[in-house]
N, C-alpha and C positions, 0 to 999 in steps of 0.2 A: 503494499499499500503506500503510495506517495503522499507524503505530509509535508506542508508549507505555510509560511507566514504568508501576510497579504501582498509583501512586496514581491515574494517570489511567484506566487499566482498571477499577479500582475503582469507577469513577463510572458505567460501562457497565454493571457487575455490578449495581450498587445500582440501578439503572434497570430492568432485567431483573428481578430480586428483587423489588422492591416493586410491579410490575406484576403479575406473577404470583401475588403473595400477596394483593393488592388490600385490604391492611390494614398498619398500623403498630403496634408495640406500645412503649409507653414502656418506660424502663427506670430502675432503682435505682441506688446509689452503686458496686454492684458489677457493674454492667453485666451485670445479668441481666433479661429482662422480667418486665415486671408484668402479669399475665395480666388485672389490672381494669381498666389503662390500655390499651384497645385502640381505634383509630382507622381506623374504614372508609375507603378512598381512594376518591374520586368521579373523580379526574383528576390526572394528573401532568404538569407542564410542564418543558421544558428548553430553554434559550434557545442555541441551535446560531449557527455562523457563518453559516448560510444561512437562519436564520429561527427563530422559534419552533415548537417541535414539543409538539403536543397529545395525551396518549395518555389516553382515555375508555374505557368499557364499553358493549358491547351484548351482555348475557349473557355467555356465555364467547368473545366475540370484543373483540380491542382495536381500537380506530379510532383510526389515528395521523393526524393532520393537520399538514402541515409545506408550507411553499410554497403554499398552498391546494390542495394535493392531499391525497386521502384515501385512505388504506389500511385495510384490513380485514384484520388476523391472527389467527389462534387463541391463546387464552389460552395453551394449552397449548405453544406455539412458543417464547413468553418463558420459560416455565418449563423446560423443555430445555434452552436457551441459556445459562440462568443457571448451571443445574448443569454445565454444559461449561467455561463460563468460569471458575467456581470452581474447578475441577481445575487448570485452565492456571495460576490466581493462586497456588495452593499451590504449585506447582513452578517459579514463576517464578524463575529463576536470572540473568537477564539483566538491564543497566541497563535497556534498552529492549526491547520485543518485538511480534510480528505475530502475530495469530491468523486466518489467511484465511477461515476457517469464520464466525467472530464477524463480520468486515467484511462478509462477503459478504451476512449476514443486516441489517445495518444499513444495508448500500446498498439494500437491497429496498424501503427505505420513507423513501430518499433522504436518510439519515442520513450525513454522511461525516466528522465530528470526534468525537474521544474526550471533549475537554474542553467544560465551557459556555463560552459567549462571555466573553471576558476583561473585558470592559466591566460584565459582571452579577455582582454580588456573591455572589449565591446558586447553590451548584452544582444545586440541583432546587429546585423549588416544587412542594408537593403541596395540593392542596383535598382536607378531610378533613370528615367528618360526626361531629361532636364529638357522643356520645350523652348527655352530660349535660347540654347547653344546648340542643341541637336546630340547633344554627348550621353553617355550610359554611365556616369561614374558610381562606384561602389562606396558608400556611405555607412561610417559606423555609428552606432548610436548606443548610450545608456539609457535605461527606461526609470523613468521617475511617476511613481504613481500618486494621487492625490486622495486616492481610496484608501490609505492608510496615515500613519503620523507623517508629519513633515521630514523631509529627506535632509540631510545635512551636506552642503558644499563643501565646506571647509572644516575639517576636523582640527580641535585644538590638540595642543602639545604643549610641553612645557619650554618648549623653542620659540613658540608662537608667545609667550608673556613679552610684554611692552614695558620696558624699565623707565622710571622716570626719578630725576632726582627732586628732592622736595627743598624748593628755596622759598626766598620771601621772609614771613617772618618764621624766628625759630620757635619751634614747638616743644613746649615743656614735656617732661616724661609723663606727667599726668593727664595732658593733652593726648599724647601717645596712646597711652593705655587705653583712654576712653573710646578713643578712634578705633582701636583693633578689637576691643571687644564689644563693637556694636554687632547685633546678632538678628537684625532684622530679616526678613523674607529679600528685601534688595539691601543688603548690607553692604556689598561693593559699592553700589552707588552711594549708599548715605556716607559711606566712610569717605569718599571722594568728596563729596559735597561738605564734609565737616572738614576735611583738610582746607579747602578754599575759604571756607566761612570763618576759620581761623586765620585769614590774611596770608597764609603760605601758597605756593605756587607749585605746579607739577610741570617739569620741563623733561623731556623726551631726551635718552641718552642712547638708548640702543635697544634692539629685541635680545630675547634671552640666548636666542640658538644663531649663530655664527652662519650657519646654512641659510637659515631662514633669511636672515639680514640680507645676506647675499642675494639668496634669489629676487625678492623684492626689489633691490637694486639694479640688477640684471634688466628687470621688465622696464623699471624707470627710476633713477638715482634718488629722486624725491618722495617716493614711494612710501619708505619705511616712516618719514616724518608725516606724511600726509594720513596714514593708517593711523598713526598716534594720535593725530588730533579728532579723527573720526571717532576713535575708542573713548576718548575723552569727552567727547559732545555727546555719546551714547550715556556715559555714566553722568553726565551733569543736566541734561533735557529730557523732553518726555518722549524723544524718539527713539526706535530702534529698528525702524526700518532703513533699508541702505540709502533708498532714493531720497528719504526724507533728511537722513544725517548728512549726504554729501550736498544736497540742497542747503542746506544749512551753513556747512564750511563754505562753498561756493559765496555764500552773502559775506561769512565773516572773515574769508581769505587770509587765514593766519600764516600763509607763505609769501604774502603779499606780492603775489602775480600782478603783473599788467593785464588789468582787465579793461581797459579805456574801450577796447574794441570788442567786451563781450564774449571774449574766450571762455569757454568752459574746461578750463584746466583740470579740476576735481573730477567733475564728472567723465572725462575723456580718459584719465589716467586709471580711475575706478572701474570702468568699464573693461578695460585691457587687463587688469589684474584679475577679476572675476573670470573672464573669458580663458586665463591662462590656470587659473584654479580649475576651471570646468574640464579642460584638456590635459590636466597631469600633473601641475604643480602641488608639491607637497611640502610642509617645512622641514622635514627630516632627510630630504634627498635632491640632491643638486639638481638644479633644473636648468637645461641647455636650451629651452625654447624649442625642443622637438616635441611635435603634437603627437600624442599616442593615437592608437587606431580609432578611439572614441572622439568622434569628429562632432558629437552634438547631444541632444536630449530628444528622446518622444517623452511626452508628459500625457499622462492618463488621466482626465478630467474625471470630477465626481459623477459626471452624467455620461461617463464610458467614450466619449471623444477623445480623439488622440491628435494631439498637436506637434509638429515637428519643428524642431529649432537645431541649426546646424552651421556649423564655421563657413560653410557654402555658402550660406547667406548672415555674413558676420553682425551687420548693423541689427537685425531682428534678434539675433542669438544675443548680443550684448544688451540690448534693450529689455529684453527678458529677464536676464540674470539680475539686473539692477533694480527692476520694477518688482521681482519676487524673491528677494531675500532679505534678511534681518540679522542684526548681530544679537547673539546670547550670552549669558555668563555660564559658562560649564564649572566644574565641580572646583572652587578655589584651592579647597584641601588637597585633593589630588594633583592639582599643577601647582602649587605653593605659590598663589600670588594673593593680593587683596589684604596685606597687612604692612604697615611700616615696618623697616627695618635699619639697622646702622651698618654701615660699612666704612672702614676708613675715615670714621668721625663725621660721616655724613648720610642724611638720611635718604631712603629710596622709598619707591612704592611700585607694585607691578599691577599690571593690568592685562586682561587676556582677550585674543581673538578667537572667536568662533562664529561660524556663518551659517545660518541654516533657511529653506526655503520657508516662506510664510505658508504655502499650503501643501 
């Protein structure tokens, strides 16, 4: 019996749905399909634990090749099972679940796993027909489902701690103890606000991880400083959505860019960062700018509609990432941030970066 969580079953739903639709629609920043951005599907490729399965078309028949065997299945069967699985996913209440009728259909063409092969970065690969250029590129996608809990875009680590030196008014030991022992639900933000209320300043020094600092610098030399300002704004304002935080620092312009011609410096640079994160940049591994095989996302909406975002259409992809992500605080105990500490006679404070999808 195959059991899986809602994200894993969403991969199967996506497979059934895009095969039965025979086309993909690109999306805008509001996760709504753009009717003019349509890509007919030529074939779908999925790397299973027991080989690569290829799904192609012969009129209303889906030809499935796996393990050198060939299966011919009516297109209507994929459409029927996609609708059935969507109903199961909408009613999903357990941590993991099994759906015998879906499993029986998968087994009918020798498919025995829910997830793509773990060594392969793309959840699914699709050969499309680009109507604008007449080409047939193979595009790799990661599947993001809104049917379950929001996915994480950027996973935090201790290396993604941002280190600030405390300047301005000198804090007493009594004040330090009071700040460090604040234990509300929003304790990190409350500690930052109390530091500032005591007329002290938080001046960014560096990130805790050298590799992460250099990865950011590779993308843009000013990104470490820009991100430090965004994280500080997150801790002192009412905003957590990245687009709101970027708009806020565009107005504040903490790096004193020349905005006389209305250049959107912060917006552009953060979009570039999000795109590189989506395409493979992580804090603990040296980033070379070489994109991995996952070039974009297929977003499964709550109503079952699937929207396509791909580096192939970079502007739409970046608009989606900026408009649909937020900053959250991970575990401060696990990642060792959020308390004032002393080093070489100076006081410091760490904040952390974690980015999650809103839906």
